[in-house]
Structures are given as structure tokens and as C-alpha cells.
N, C-alpha and C positions, 0 to 999 in steps of 0.2 A: 843312304837310305834309299832304293825306290820301290816305290809302292806299282804294282802291276794289274792291271787289269784284269784279270782271269777270266769271270765267266760275267757279262750282263746280259744274260736273254730272257726279252721279256713277250709270253707269247699271252696276248688280250686283244679281245676285241673294243674292250672299253678305256680308255684313258684314266676313268676312274677307278679302275684294278689298282689291290694293293702291292706296291713293289716294297721288298723289304732288300736293304743292302747290309750285308755284314763286312765290317771291319777287324779285320785280324792282324794284330800286329804282332812281332815277335817275345815281348809281355806287356803285360795289363799296365804295370805301373810305370810307363814309360811317356813322358810329356809328348814325345813327336807323335805317340798314335793317338796319346788322347786327343789332339789336336785334331789329328785326320778325322776321329770321329766327331768333333765337335763340328767342322766345316760340313760332314753327312748331316749333322741332325740340324743345322742352318738352312742347306739345301731342304730339310726335309720340312721345316718350317713354312715355306714356300712354297711348296709341293704337298700337300696333306695327304696325298694316297703315298706318299715315300713314309717308311718306317726303318731307323741305323738301329743296326747291333754292334757291340763291341764286345770282342773276346780276344785272347790270346794266354799264352803261358803265364800264371799267377806270376812269378819271383824272379824265373832264370827266363833267358833263354834254351827251349826245349822243342827241335825240331818231330819228337815222336807225339809231344805234348800237340803240338800245333797240327798237327795230321787227324788227330782226332778231333780236335776243336772242328776242323773244316769238314770232314766229316759228321759228325754232330750238327753241323748248320745246313749241309747238301740233304741229309736225312729230314731234317726240316723244309727244305722245299726254298731258302733264299733265292732271290731274283738277281744277285750280284754280291762277288765276292771281292774286298780287295786286301791284296793280302802283301805283307812284306816278308819274306821271306826267309828261313833260316837256314835250309839244305835243298835246295831245288830238284834235286835228285832224289831225294827219299818223296819229299810233296809231288813230286809227279807220278810216281809210280806206286803212289798209299794212298793219294786222295785226290789229284787232279784229272787222273784218267775218269777216275770216277764221274766229275765235273763234267767230261766232256759227252761222256756215256748219254748222263742225262739230259744234257741239251741236246742232242741228235734226238731223243725222243719224242 
């Protein structure tokens, strides 16, 4: 299982600007992804301006649900996404192109 850093664009003039990182696993109830989120939370404890969000499909791996979740997070303007992809071609065409467009603005 490989986590890819898909987007980590921080556009701020202050080191105290709020940074939101989302961990999106293949499912929410998998201990591997839960541990990844805990790692983010531990990092955030040392960096008070960092907030971590955890999400994924509820019970089973579903690339459509994962794409919807990613799009919702992009609409919330998260600064970074850590994603364990279920179907990379689907996610690129439905969600990750949007992330790239938002980054280039």
C-alpha cells in the first residue's frame, strides 16, 4: 500500500497560517489508514497550525466514493492530500485533475 503525496501546496505569507492535511484511505475502518492519520495528528501536535482530517469509504473499497470524498475535500480547500488510491485512472480523471487546476490558481 503506497501513499502518494498528491498535493501539498501552501500559499501563505505567515508560518502561522492554518494548514489542513487530509488522509484518504481506501476504507475508514482499516488500521493501516488509521495509523497514517495518527501519524498526521502526532505531527500536528508539534505544529499547532496543522490540522488533520481522516476520511475514506465506510466499509469497503469503492473508487467512486473515494473520488467523491476527494472532491468534497478539495471544495473545502484542504492544503494537502495523502491518498491510498483504489483506481488511479478513475481518480485522475474525476478528482486529481481538479486538484492540479486548483493548485495552479
